[in-house]
Every structure is written in C-alpha cells, then in structure tokens.
PDB file of the backbone (N, CA, C, O) and the ligand in Angstrom, with CONECT records:
HET     ZN  A 101       1
ATOM      1  N   MET A   1      26.418  28.906   3.137  1.00  0.00           N
ATOM      2  CA  MET A   1      26.222  29.045   4.587  1.00  0.00           C
ATOM      3  C   MET A   1      24.824  28.553   4.967  1.00  0.00           C
ATOM      4  O   MET A   1      23.830  28.911   4.336  1.00  0.00           O
ATOM      5  N   VAL A   2      24.774  27.737   5.998  1.00  0.00           N
ATOM      6  CA  VAL A   2      23.495  27.237   6.498  1.00  0.00           C
ATOM      7  C   VAL A   2      22.876  28.296   7.399  1.00  0.00           C
ATOM      8  O   VAL A   2      23.562  28.895   8.226  1.00  0.00           O
ATOM      9  N   ARG A   3      21.582  28.523   7.237  1.00  0.00           N
ATOM     10  CA  ARG A   3      20.869  29.513   8.049  1.00  0.00           C
ATOM     11  C   ARG A   3      19.773  28.842   8.859  1.00  0.00           C
ATOM     12  O   ARG A   3      19.271  27.781   8.489  1.00  0.00           O
ATOM     13  N   CYS A   4      19.416  29.460   9.947  1.00  0.00           N
ATOM     14  CA  CYS A   4      18.290  29.002  10.762  1.00  0.00           C
ATOM     15  C   CYS A   4      17.012  29.142   9.947  1.00  0.00           C
ATOM     16  O   CYS A   4      16.773  30.193   9.352  1.00  0.00           O
ATOM     17  N   GLY A   5      16.192  28.108   9.912  1.00  0.00           N
ATOM     18  CA  GLY A   5      14.952  28.138   9.161  1.00  0.00           C
ATOM     19  C   GLY A   5      13.882  29.000   9.809  1.00  0.00           C
ATOM     20  O   GLY A   5      12.868  29.289   9.174  1.00  0.00           O
ATOM     21  N   VAL A   6      14.078  29.421  11.054  1.00  0.00           N
ATOM     22  CA  VAL A   6      13.083  30.221  11.766  1.00  0.00           C
ATOM     23  C   VAL A   6      13.420  31.704  11.708  1.00  0.00           C
ATOM     24  O   VAL A   6      12.588  32.507  11.288  1.00  0.00           O
ATOM     25  N   CYS A   7      14.648  32.085  12.130  1.00  0.00           N
ATOM     26  CA  CYS A   7      14.980  33.518  12.217  1.00  0.00           C
ATOM     27  C   CYS A   7      15.984  33.960  11.161  1.00  0.00           C
ATOM     28  O   CYS A   7      16.233  35.156  11.010  1.00  0.00           O
ATOM     29  N   GLY A   8      16.567  33.008  10.427  1.00  0.00           N
ATOM     30  CA  GLY A   8      17.488  33.372   9.358  1.00  0.00           C
ATOM     31  C   GLY A   8      18.919  33.602   9.816  1.00  0.00           C
ATOM     32  O   GLY A   8      19.780  33.918   8.995  1.00  0.00           O
ATOM     33  N   SER A   9      19.193  33.451  11.112  1.00  0.00           N
ATOM     34  CA  SER A   9      20.541  33.673  11.637  1.00  0.00           C
ATOM     35  C   SER A   9      21.537  32.662  11.057  1.00  0.00           C
ATOM     36  O   SER A   9      21.170  31.532  10.737  1.00  0.00           O
ATOM     37  N   GLU A  10      22.794  33.080  10.928  1.00  0.00           N
ATOM     38  CA  GLU A  10      23.844  32.164  10.482  1.00  0.00           C
ATOM     39  C   GLU A  10      24.585  31.576  11.669  1.00  0.00           C
ATOM     40  O   GLU A  10      25.520  30.796  11.492  1.00  0.00           O
ATOM     41  N   ARG A  11      24.181  31.939  12.868  1.00  0.00           N
ATOM     42  CA  ARG A  11      24.848  31.448  14.084  1.00  0.00           C
ATOM     43  C   ARG A  11      24.215  30.134  14.521  1.00  0.00           C
ATOM     44  O   ARG A  11      23.321  30.118  15.366  1.00  0.00           O
ATOM     45  N   LEU A  12      24.687  29.028  13.938  1.00  0.00           N
ATOM     46  CA  LEU A  12      24.167  27.715  14.281  1.00  0.00           C
ATOM     47  C   LEU A  12      25.219  26.935  15.060  1.00  0.00           C
ATOM     48  O   LEU A  12      26.411  27.018  14.762  1.00  0.00           O
ATOM     49  N   GLY A  13      24.778  26.187  16.048  1.00  0.00           N
ATOM     50  CA  GLY A  13      25.688  25.382  16.858  1.00  0.00           C
ATOM     51  C   GLY A  13      26.098  24.120  16.125  1.00  0.00           C
ATOM     52  O   GLY A  13      25.622  23.852  15.021  1.00  0.00           O
ATOM     53  N   PRO A  14      26.987  23.341  16.742  1.00  0.00           N
ATOM     54  CA  PRO A  14      27.440  22.091  16.127  1.00  0.00           C
ATOM     55  C   PRO A  14      26.335  21.033  16.124  1.00  0.00           C
ATOM     56  O   PRO A  14      25.357  21.133  16.866  1.00  0.00           O
ATOM     57  N   LEU A  15      26.510  20.029  15.282  1.00  0.00           N
ATOM     58  CA  LEU A  15      25.567  18.928  15.188  1.00  0.00           C
ATOM     59  C   LEU A  15      25.682  18.070  16.450  1.00  0.00           C
ATOM     60  O   LEU A  15      26.783  17.682  16.842  1.00  0.00           O
ATOM     61  N   GLY A  16      24.555  17.777  17.080  1.00  0.00           N
ATOM     62  CA  GLY A  16      24.568  16.953  18.282  1.00  0.00           C
ATOM     63  C   GLY A  16      23.612  15.790  18.148  1.00  0.00           C
ATOM     64  O   GLY A  16      22.810  15.732  17.216  1.00  0.00           O
ATOM     65  N   GLU A  17      23.702  14.862  19.088  1.00  0.00           N
ATOM     66  CA  GLU A  17      22.790  13.715  19.089  1.00  0.00           C
ATOM     67  C   GLU A  17      21.454  14.166  19.647  1.00  0.00           C
ATOM     68  O   GLU A  17      21.398  14.777  20.715  1.00  0.00           O
ATOM     69  N   LEU A  18      20.379  13.870  18.935  1.00  0.00           N
ATOM     70  CA  LEU A  18      19.049  14.321  19.314  1.00  0.00           C
ATOM     71  C   LEU A  18      18.333  13.182  20.040  1.00  0.00           C
ATOM     72  O   LEU A  18      18.131  12.109  19.473  1.00  0.00           O
ATOM     73  N   MET A  19      17.954  13.419  21.286  1.00  0.00           N
ATOM     74  CA  MET A  19      17.301  12.384  22.086  1.00  0.00           C
ATOM     75  C   MET A  19      16.022  12.938  22.691  1.00  0.00           C
ATOM     76  O   MET A  19      15.842  14.153  22.771  1.00  0.00           O
ATOM     77  N   THR A  20      15.129  12.042  23.119  1.00  0.00           N
ATOM     78  CA  THR A  20      13.970  12.470  23.904  1.00  0.00           C
ATOM     79  C   THR A  20      14.202  11.970  25.328  1.00  0.00           C
ATOM     80  O   THR A  20      15.076  11.133  25.551  1.00  0.00           O
ATOM     81  N   ASP A  21      13.441  12.466  26.282  1.00  0.00           N
ATOM     82  CA  ASP A  21      13.582  11.933  27.633  1.00  0.00           C
ATOM     83  C   ASP A  21      12.440  10.971  27.923  1.00  0.00           C
ATOM     84  O   ASP A  21      12.129  10.692  29.081  1.00  0.00           O
ATOM     85  N   SER A  22      11.812  10.462  26.851  1.00  0.00           N
ATOM     86  CA  SER A  22      10.707   9.526  27.001  1.00  0.00           C
ATOM     87  C   SER A  22      11.160   8.281  27.749  1.00  0.00           C
ATOM     88  O   SER A  22      12.233   7.742  27.480  1.00  0.00           O
ATOM     89  N   ARG A  23      10.345   7.834  28.679  1.00  0.00           N
ATOM     90  CA  ARG A  23      10.671   6.608  29.416  1.00  0.00           C
ATOM     91  C   ARG A  23       9.848   5.434  28.878  1.00  0.00           C
ATOM     92  O   ARG A  23       9.902   4.328  29.417  1.00  0.00           O
ATOM     93  N   VAL A  24       9.089   5.688  27.812  1.00  0.00           N
ATOM     94  CA  VAL A  24       8.249   4.638  27.240  1.00  0.00           C
ATOM     95  C   VAL A  24       9.051   3.824  26.238  1.00  0.00           C
ATOM     96  O   VAL A  24       9.502   4.358  25.224  1.00  0.00           O
ATOM     97  N   GLY A  25       9.232   2.550  26.510  1.00  0.00           N
ATOM     98  CA  GLY A  25       9.982   1.689  25.602  1.00  0.00           C
ATOM     99  C   GLY A  25      11.426   2.143  25.505  1.00  0.00           C
ATOM    100  O   GLY A  25      11.922   2.851  26.381  1.00  0.00           O
ATOM    101  N   ASP A  26      12.095   1.738  24.447  1.00  0.00           N
ATOM    102  CA  ASP A  26      13.479   2.180  24.301  1.00  0.00           C
ATOM    103  C   ASP A  26      13.639   3.080  23.087  1.00  0.00           C
ATOM    104  O   ASP A  26      14.750   3.238  22.582  1.00  0.00           O
ATOM    105  N   GLN A  27      12.556   3.672  22.612  1.00  0.00           N
ATOM    106  CA  GLN A  27      12.655   4.597  21.488  1.00  0.00           C
ATOM    107  C   GLN A  27      12.990   5.977  22.033  1.00  0.00           C
ATOM    108  O   GLN A  27      12.093   6.743  22.382  1.00  0.00           O
ATOM    109  N   ARG A  28      14.258   6.291  22.106  1.00  0.00           N
ATOM    110  CA  ARG A  28      14.667   7.562  22.690  1.00  0.00           C
ATOM    111  C   ARG A  28      15.082   8.575  21.644  1.00  0.00           C
ATOM    112  O   ARG A  28      15.393   9.717  21.985  1.00  0.00           O
ATOM    113  N   HIS A  29      15.095   8.181  20.361  1.00  0.00           N
ATOM    114  CA  HIS A  29      15.376   9.141  19.298  1.00  0.00           C
ATOM    115  C   HIS A  29      14.058   9.621  18.713  1.00  0.00           C
ATOM    116  O   HIS A  29      13.030   8.957  18.849  1.00  0.00           O
ATOM    117  N   LEU A  30      14.091  10.776  18.062  1.00  0.00           N
ATOM    118  CA  LEU A  30      12.895  11.296  17.413  1.00  0.00           C
ATOM    119  C   LEU A  30      12.687  10.570  16.094  1.00  0.00           C
ATOM    120  O   LEU A  30      13.645  10.154  15.442  1.00  0.00           O
ATOM    121  N   SER A  31      11.425  10.422  15.709  1.00  0.00           N
ATOM    122  CA  SER A  31      11.168   9.840  14.405  1.00  0.00           C
ATOM    123  C   SER A  31      10.060  10.612  13.710  1.00  0.00           C
ATOM    124  O   SER A  31       9.216  11.240  14.350  1.00  0.00           O
ATOM    125  N   LEU A  32      10.081  10.551  12.404  1.00  0.00           N
ATOM    126  CA  LEU A  32       9.072  11.179  11.566  1.00  0.00           C
ATOM    127  C   LEU A  32       8.192  10.042  11.051  1.00  0.00           C
ATOM    128  O   LEU A  32       8.662   9.172  10.318  1.00  0.00           O
ATOM    129  N   ARG A  33       6.910  10.050  11.436  1.00  0.00           N
ATOM    130  CA  ARG A  33       6.018   8.936  11.107  1.00  0.00           C
ATOM    131  C   ARG A  33       4.884   9.368  10.190  1.00  0.00           C
ATOM    132  O   ARG A  33       4.473  10.528  10.177  1.00  0.00           O
ATOM    133  N   PHE A  34       4.401   8.418   9.439  1.00  0.00           N
ATOM    134  CA  PHE A  34       3.294   8.664   8.510  1.00  0.00           C
ATOM    135  C   PHE A  34       2.271   7.560   8.676  1.00  0.00           C
ATOM    136  O   PHE A  34       2.604   6.477   9.157  1.00  0.00           O
ATOM    137  N   PRO A  35       1.003   7.820   8.277  1.00  0.00           N
ATOM    138  CA  PRO A  35      -0.023   6.774   8.371  1.00  0.00           C
ATOM    139  C   PRO A  35       0.339   5.576   7.511  1.00  0.00           C
ATOM    140  O   PRO A  35       1.057   5.694   6.518  1.00  0.00           O
ATOM    141  N   ARG A  36      -0.180   4.409   7.917  1.00  0.00           N
ATOM    142  CA  ARG A  36       0.028   3.196   7.132  1.00  0.00           C
ATOM    143  C   ARG A  36      -0.535   3.377   5.731  1.00  0.00           C
ATOM    144  O   ARG A  36      -1.654   3.867   5.579  1.00  0.00           O
ATOM    145  N   PRO A  37       0.225   2.988   4.693  1.00  0.00           N
ATOM    146  CA  PRO A  37      -0.290   3.104   3.323  1.00  0.00           C
ATOM    147  C   PRO A  37      -1.331   2.030   3.005  1.00  0.00           C
ATOM    148  O   PRO A  37      -2.029   2.145   1.997  1.00  0.00           O
ATOM    149  N   GLY A  38      -1.453   1.007   3.820  1.00  0.00           N
ATOM    150  CA  GLY A  38      -2.446  -0.059   3.613  1.00  0.00           C
ATOM    151  C   GLY A  38      -2.522  -0.905   4.856  1.00  0.00           C
ATOM    152  O   GLY A  38      -1.648  -0.823   5.720  1.00  0.00           O
ATOM    153  N   LEU A  39      -3.575  -1.733   4.962  1.00  0.00           N
ATOM    154  CA  LEU A  39      -3.794  -2.511   6.178  1.00  0.00           C
ATOM    155  C   LEU A  39      -2.604  -3.379   6.577  1.00  0.00           C
ATOM    156  O   LEU A  39      -2.242  -3.452   7.751  1.00  0.00           O
ATOM    157  N   LEU A  40      -2.008  -4.027   5.600  1.00  0.00           N
ATOM    158  CA  LEU A  40      -0.936  -4.970   5.925  1.00  0.00           C
ATOM    159  C   LEU A  40       0.453  -4.369   5.762  1.00  0.00           C
ATOM    160  O   LEU A  40       1.459  -5.072   5.865  1.00  0.00           O
ATOM    161  N   ARG A  41       0.500  -3.082   5.511  1.00  0.00           N
ATOM    162  CA  ARG A  41       1.798  -2.432   5.300  1.00  0.00           C
ATOM    163  C   ARG A  41       2.283  -1.823   6.606  1.00  0.00           C
ATOM    164  O   ARG A  41       1.475  -1.334   7.395  1.00  0.00           O
ATOM    165  N   PRO A  42       3.584  -1.845   6.847  1.00  0.00           N
ATOM    166  CA  PRO A  42       4.105  -1.227   8.070  1.00  0.00           C
ATOM    167  C   PRO A  42       3.983   0.291   8.022  1.00  0.00           C
ATOM    168  O   PRO A  42       3.943   0.893   6.949  1.00  0.00           O
ATOM    169  N   ARG A  43       3.926   0.895   9.200  1.00  0.00           N
ATOM    170  CA  ARG A  43       3.833   2.348   9.265  1.00  0.00           C
ATOM    171  C   ARG A  43       5.197   2.946   8.914  1.00  0.00           C
ATOM    172  O   ARG A  43       6.191   2.630   9.568  1.00  0.00           O
ATOM    173  N   PRO A  44       5.262   3.809   7.887  1.00  0.00           N
ATOM    174  CA  PRO A  44       6.555   4.412   7.512  1.00  0.00           C
ATOM    175  C   PRO A  44       7.090   5.284   8.648  1.00  0.00           C
ATOM    176  O   PRO A  44       6.365   6.103   9.213  1.00  0.00           O
ATOM    177  N   GLU A  45       8.348   5.097   8.965  1.00  0.00           N
ATOM    178  CA  GLU A  45       8.970   5.820  10.072  1.00  0.00           C
ATOM    179  C   GLU A  45      10.436   6.055   9.749  1.00  0.00           C
ATOM    180  O   GLU A  45      11.136   5.144   9.305  1.00  0.00           O
ATOM    181  N   TYR A  46      10.896   7.281   9.973  1.00  0.00           N
ATOM    182  CA  TYR A  46      12.274   7.662   9.634  1.00  0.00           C
ATOM    183  C   TYR A  46      12.897   8.321  10.853  1.00  0.00           C
ATOM    184  O   TYR A  46      12.313   9.234  11.437  1.00  0.00           O
ATOM    185  N   TRP A  47      14.070   7.866  11.234  1.00  0.00           N
ATOM    186  CA  TRP A  47      14.700   8.330  12.465  1.00  0.00           C
ATOM    187  C   TRP A  47      15.534   9.577  12.248  1.00  0.00           C
ATOM    188  O   TRP A  47      16.355   9.649  11.333  1.00  0.00           O
ATOM    189  N   ALA A  48      15.304  10.561  13.114  1.00  0.00           N
ATOM    190  CA  ALA A  48      16.115  11.779  13.111  1.00  0.00           C
ATOM    191  C   ALA A  48      17.013  11.714  14.337  1.00  0.00           C
ATOM    192  O   ALA A  48      16.574  11.999  15.452  1.00  0.00           O
ATOM    193  N   ARG A  49      18.247  11.346  14.133  1.00  0.00           N
ATOM    194  CA  ARG A  49      19.127  11.094  15.276  1.00  0.00           C
ATOM    195  C   ARG A  49      20.065  12.253  15.583  1.00  0.00           C
ATOM    196  O   ARG A  49      20.776  12.227  16.587  1.00  0.00           O
ATOM    197  N   GLN A  50      20.072  13.272  14.725  1.00  0.00           N
ATOM    198  CA  GLN A  50      20.968  14.398  14.976  1.00  0.00           C
ATOM    199  C   GLN A  50      20.219  15.714  14.859  1.00  0.00           C
ATOM    200  O   GLN A  50      19.217  15.806  14.149  1.00  0.00           O
ATOM    201  N   GLY A  51      20.704  16.726  15.552  1.00  0.00           N
ATOM    202  CA  GLY A  51      20.074  18.029  15.510  1.00  0.00           C
ATOM    203  C   GLY A  51      21.085  19.138  15.697  1.00  0.00           C
ATOM    204  O   GLY A  51      22.221  18.918  16.116  1.00  0.00           O
ATOM    205  N   ARG A  52      20.630  20.342  15.370  1.00  0.00           N
ATOM    206  CA  ARG A  52      21.492  21.522  15.472  1.00  0.00           C
ATOM    207  C   ARG A  52      20.619  22.657  16.003  1.00  0.00           C
ATOM    208  O   ARG A  52      19.496  22.851  15.539  1.00  0.00           O
ATOM    209  N   ALA A  53      21.141  23.407  16.980  1.00  0.00           N
ATOM    210  CA  ALA A  53      20.375  24.513  17.554  1.00  0.00           C
ATOM    211  C   ALA A  53      20.857  25.839  16.994  1.00  0.00           C
ATOM    212  O   ALA A  53      22.045  26.018  16.725  1.00  0.00           O
ATOM    213  N   CYS A  54      19.919  26.769  16.819  1.00  0.00           N
ATOM    214  CA  CYS A  54      20.252  28.131  16.415  1.00  0.00           C
ATOM    215  C   CYS A  54      20.734  28.869  17.661  1.00  0.00           C
ATOM    216  O   CYS A  54      20.061  28.845  18.692  1.00  0.00           O
ATOM    217  N   LEU A  55      21.886  29.519  17.578  1.00  0.00           N
ATOM    218  CA  LEU A  55      22.442  30.223  18.734  1.00  0.00           C
ATOM    219  C   LEU A  55      21.783  31.579  18.932  1.00  0.00           C
ATOM    220  O   LEU A  55      22.041  32.242  19.937  1.00  0.00           O
ATOM    221  N   SER A  56      20.936  32.011  17.996  1.00  0.00           N
ATOM    222  CA  SER A  56      20.232  33.281  18.153  1.00  0.00           C
ATOM    223  C   SER A  56      18.856  33.090  18.773  1.00  0.00           C
ATOM    224  O   SER A  56      18.535  33.749  19.762  1.00  0.00           O
ATOM    225  N   CYS A  57      18.029  32.197  18.212  1.00  0.00           N
ATOM    226  CA  CYS A  57      16.649  32.059  18.697  1.00  0.00           C
ATOM    227  C   CYS A  57      16.394  30.748  19.436  1.00  0.00           C
ATOM    228  O   CYS A  57      15.357  30.611  20.085  1.00  0.00           O
ATOM    229  N   GLY A  58      17.309  29.782  19.357  1.00  0.00           N
ATOM    230  CA  GLY A  58      17.147  28.528  20.089  1.00  0.00           C
ATOM    231  C   GLY A  58      16.362  27.463  19.353  1.00  0.00           C
ATOM    232  O   GLY A  58      16.169  26.369  19.883  1.00  0.00           O
ATOM    233  N   ALA A  59      15.902  27.753  18.145  1.00  0.00           N
ATOM    234  CA  ALA A  59      15.164  26.737  17.389  1.00  0.00           C
ATOM    235  C   ALA A  59      16.081  25.544  17.117  1.00  0.00           C
ATOM    236  O   ALA A  59      17.249  25.720  16.768  1.00  0.00           O
ATOM    237  N   VAL A  60      15.550  24.337  17.276  1.00  0.00           N
ATOM    238  CA  VAL A  60      16.326  23.125  17.024  1.00  0.00           C
ATOM    239  C   VAL A  60      15.825  22.487  15.734  1.00  0.00           C
ATOM    240  O   VAL A  60      14.625  22.273  15.561  1.00  0.00           O
ATOM    241  N   THR A  61      16.743  22.189  14.844  1.00  0.00           N
ATOM    242  CA  THR A  61      16.408  21.527  13.594  1.00  0.00           C
ATOM    243  C   THR A  61      16.896  20.091  13.663  1.00  0.00           C
ATOM    244  O   THR A  61      18.047  19.833  14.013  1.00  0.00           O
ATOM    245  N   ALA A  62      16.007  19.151  13.325  1.00  0.00           N
ATOM    246  CA  ALA A  62      16.349  17.729  13.353  1.00  0.00           C
ATOM    247  C   ALA A  62      16.763  17.279  11.958  1.00  0.00           C
ATOM    248  O   ALA A  62      16.249  17.772  10.955  1.00  0.00           O
ATOM    249  N   PHE A  63      17.706  16.330  11.908  1.00  0.00           N
ATOM    250  CA  PHE A  63      18.189  15.825  10.623  1.00  0.00           C
ATOM    251  C   PHE A  63      18.095  14.313  10.568  1.00  0.00           C
ATOM    252  O   PHE A  63      18.422  13.622  11.533  1.00  0.00           O
ATOM    253  N   LEU A  64      17.639  13.800   9.418  1.00  0.00           N
ATOM    254  CA  LEU A  64      17.689  12.362   9.169  1.00  0.00           C
ATOM    255  C   LEU A  64      19.133  11.988   8.845  1.00  0.00           C
ATOM    256  O   LEU A  64      19.872  12.787   8.271  1.00  0.00           O
ATOM    257  N   SER A  65      19.528  10.777   9.214  1.00  0.00           N
ATOM    258  CA  SER A  65      20.861  10.300   8.839  1.00  0.00           C
ATOM    259  C   SER A  65      20.872  10.095   7.322  1.00  0.00           C
ATOM    260  O   SER A  65      19.806  10.003   6.714  1.00  0.00           O
ATOM    261  N   PRO A  66      22.055  10.022   6.697  1.00  0.00           N
ATOM    262  CA  PRO A  66      22.100   9.799   5.242  1.00  0.00           C
ATOM    263  C   PRO A  66      21.304   8.566   4.803  1.00  0.00           C
ATOM    264  O   PRO A  66      20.620   8.609   3.781  1.00  0.00           O
ATOM    265  N   ALA A  67      21.386   7.468   5.563  1.00  0.00           N
ATOM    266  CA  ALA A  67      20.662   6.244   5.193  1.00  0.00           C
ATOM    267  C   ALA A  67      19.154   6.447   5.324  1.00  0.00           C
ATOM    268  O   ALA A  67      18.395   5.996   4.466  1.00  0.00           O
ATOM    269  N   GLU A  68      18.708   7.124   6.393  1.00  0.00           N
ATOM    270  CA  GLU A  68      17.279   7.386   6.570  1.00  0.00           C
ATOM    271  C   GLU A  68      16.779   8.345   5.495  1.00  0.00           C
ATOM    272  O   GLU A  68      15.661   8.202   4.999  1.00  0.00           O
ATOM    273  N   LEU A  69      17.613   9.326   5.136  1.00  0.00           N
ATOM    274  CA  LEU A  69      17.227  10.279   4.093  1.00  0.00           C
ATOM    275  C   LEU A  69      17.045   9.566   2.751  1.00  0.00           C
ATOM    276  O   LEU A  69      16.106   9.864   2.013  1.00  0.00           O
ATOM    277  N   ARG A  70      17.941   8.624   2.433  1.00  0.00           N
ATOM    278  CA  ARG A  70      17.791   7.855   1.176  1.00  0.00           C
ATOM    279  C   ARG A  70      16.478   7.079   1.192  1.00  0.00           C
ATOM    280  O   ARG A  70      15.760   7.039   0.192  1.00  0.00           O
ATOM    281  N   ARG A  71      16.167   6.457   2.339  1.00  0.00           N
ATOM    282  CA  ARG A  71      14.934   5.690   2.474  1.00  0.00           C
ATOM    283  C   ARG A  71      13.718   6.611   2.333  1.00  0.00           C
ATOM    284  O   ARG A  71      12.747   6.266   1.660  1.00  0.00           O
ATOM    285  N   HIS A  72      13.779   7.783   2.970  1.00  0.00           N
ATOM    286  CA  HIS A  72      12.670   8.739   2.920  1.00  0.00           C
ATOM    287  C   HIS A  72      12.461   9.265   1.498  1.00  0.00           C
ATOM    288  O   HIS A  72      11.327   9.392   1.037  1.00  0.00           O
ATOM    289  N   ARG A  73      13.566   9.569   0.808  1.00  0.00           N
ATOM    290  CA  ARG A  73      13.464  10.045  -0.578  1.00  0.00           C
ATOM    291  C   ARG A  73      12.800   8.990  -1.465  1.00  0.00           C
ATOM    292  O   ARG A  73      11.964   9.309  -2.310  1.00  0.00           O
ATOM    293  N   ALA A  74      13.188   7.724  -1.259  1.00  0.00           N
ATOM    294  CA  ALA A  74      12.646   6.648  -2.090  1.00  0.00           C
ATOM    295  C   ALA A  74      11.144   6.480  -1.854  1.00  0.00           C
ATOM    296  O   ALA A  74      10.414   6.121  -2.778  1.00  0.00           O
ATOM    297  N   ASP A  75      10.672   6.736  -0.626  1.00  0.00           N
ATOM    298  CA  ASP A  75       9.265   6.521  -0.275  1.00  0.00           C
ATOM    299  C   ASP A  75       8.404   7.774  -0.440  1.00  0.00           C
ATOM    300  O   ASP A  75       7.178   7.669  -0.480  1.00  0.00           O
ATOM    301  N   ALA A  76       9.019   8.956  -0.537  1.00  0.00           N
ATOM    302  CA  ALA A  76       8.312  10.230  -0.373  1.00  0.00           C
ATOM    303  C   ALA A  76       7.054  10.361  -1.233  1.00  0.00           C
ATOM    304  O   ALA A  76       6.045  10.891  -0.768  1.00  0.00           O
ATOM    305  N   ASP A  77       7.099   9.889  -2.472  1.00  0.00           N
ATOM    306  CA  ASP A  77       5.942  10.046  -3.355  1.00  0.00           C
ATOM    307  C   ASP A  77       4.731   9.246  -2.890  1.00  0.00           C
ATOM    308  O   ASP A  77       3.596   9.594  -3.214  1.00  0.00           O
ATOM    309  N   GLN A  78       4.966   8.170  -2.128  1.00  0.00           N
ATOM    310  CA  GLN A  78       3.861   7.308  -1.694  1.00  0.00           C
ATOM    311  C   GLN A  78       3.342   7.657  -0.299  1.00  0.00           C
ATOM    312  O   GLN A  78       2.325   7.113   0.129  1.00  0.00           O
ATOM    313  N   LEU A  79       4.020   8.551   0.412  1.00  0.00           N
ATOM    314  CA  LEU A  79       3.600   8.842   1.786  1.00  0.00           C
ATOM    315  C   LEU A  79       2.364   9.718   1.818  1.00  0.00           C
ATOM    316  O   LEU A  79       2.194  10.603   0.979  1.00  0.00           O
ATOM    317  N   VAL A  80       1.506   9.467   2.789  1.00  0.00           N
ATOM    318  CA  VAL A  80       0.288  10.256   2.962  1.00  0.00           C
ATOM    319  C   VAL A  80       0.421  11.064   4.241  1.00  0.00           C
ATOM    320  O   VAL A  80       0.952  10.575   5.238  1.00  0.00           O
ATOM    321  N   GLU A  81      -0.059  12.297   4.212  1.00  0.00           N
ATOM    322  CA  GLU A  81      -0.028  13.117   5.426  1.00  0.00           C
ATOM    323  C   GLU A  81      -1.156  12.687   6.343  1.00  0.00           C
ATOM    324  O   GLU A  81      -2.216  12.276   5.872  1.00  0.00           O
ATOM    325  N   PRO A  82      -0.938  12.775   7.665  1.00  0.00           N
ATOM    326  CA  PRO A  82      -2.006  12.432   8.598  1.00  0.00           C
ATOM    327  C   PRO A  82      -3.192  13.387   8.424  1.00  0.00           C
ATOM    328  O   PRO A  82      -3.014  14.542   8.037  1.00  0.00           O
ATOM    329  N   GLU A  83      -4.390  12.900   8.710  1.00  0.00           N
ATOM    330  CA  GLU A  83      -5.565  13.770   8.613  1.00  0.00           C
ATOM    331  C   GLU A  83      -5.470  14.848   9.682  1.00  0.00           C
ATOM    332  O   GLU A  83      -5.011  14.598  10.797  1.00  0.00           O
ATOM    333  N   GLN A  84      -5.906  16.040   9.329  1.00  0.00           N
ATOM    334  CA  GLN A  84      -5.884  17.144  10.290  1.00  0.00           C
ATOM    335  C   GLN A  84      -7.030  16.961  11.280  1.00  0.00           C
ATOM    336  O   GLN A  84      -8.132  16.580  10.887  1.00  0.00           O
ATOM    337  N   PRO A  85      -6.777  17.232  12.568  1.00  0.00           N
ATOM    338  CA  PRO A  85      -7.891  17.169  13.518  1.00  0.00           C
ATOM    339  C   PRO A  85      -8.892  18.285  13.203  1.00  0.00           C
ATOM    340  O   PRO A  85      -8.498  19.355  12.741  1.00  0.00           O
ATOM    341  N   PRO A  86     -10.199  18.038  13.453  1.00  0.00           N
ATOM    342  CA  PRO A  86     -11.206  19.081  13.174  1.00  0.00           C
ATOM    343  C   PRO A  86     -10.995  20.299  14.069  1.00  0.00           C
ATOM    344  O   PRO A  86     -10.568  20.166  15.216  1.00  0.00           O
ATOM    345  N   ASP A  87     -11.290  21.471  13.546  1.00  0.00           N
ATOM    346  CA  ASP A  87     -11.133  22.712  14.337  1.00  0.00           C
ATOM    347  C   ASP A  87     -12.182  22.802  15.432  1.00  0.00           C
ATOM    348  O   ASP A  87     -12.202  23.772  16.189  1.00  0.00           O
TER     349      ASP A  87
HETATM  350 ZN    ZN A 101      17.112  31.088  14.733  1.00  0.00          ZN2+
END
C-alpha cells in the first residue's frame, strides 16, 4: 500500500497530470533541475508530469515518468545539489 510521505495516510487520490499555471514560455510541467556539471554541459533536468494528492492532508507528490526515472537513475551519481543560500 502506498502511503502519503507527509502524514502517512493511505487515502491517496488517483494519478493526475501535473501542470503549472506559469505563463512564461511553454514549460507548463514541473521539472527537477540540477546545476550544470561543467561549463559546456547541459543543465540536468527531469520532467515530473504526473502527481497524486493525499486525501487526508492535501500534500501533492510529483512523479517522474518511467523514461525520465531511467534517465535520472543513470545520472544520479554525477548530479550535484545546488548551493544553499546563506542564512
Ligand atoms: Zn497526507
């Protein structure tokens, strides 16, 4: 049984298409981005096109598609986390 990662509830809604209401460009899906691994390397980016809401607390969990997940798994060891902003 899948549980909500926030409150632990088993009451999860169906998988839906995850969109933003951004009017900037045509990138209307959410993406998970990482800093460039080098000057001439593209910025790693993985699209999360589906999501599921918890029917108890309302937390929304985003999911990578199977193809994006394979790509993310293959790259994961080389990805760098963004620097934290100073406190
Ligand atoms: Zn929840």
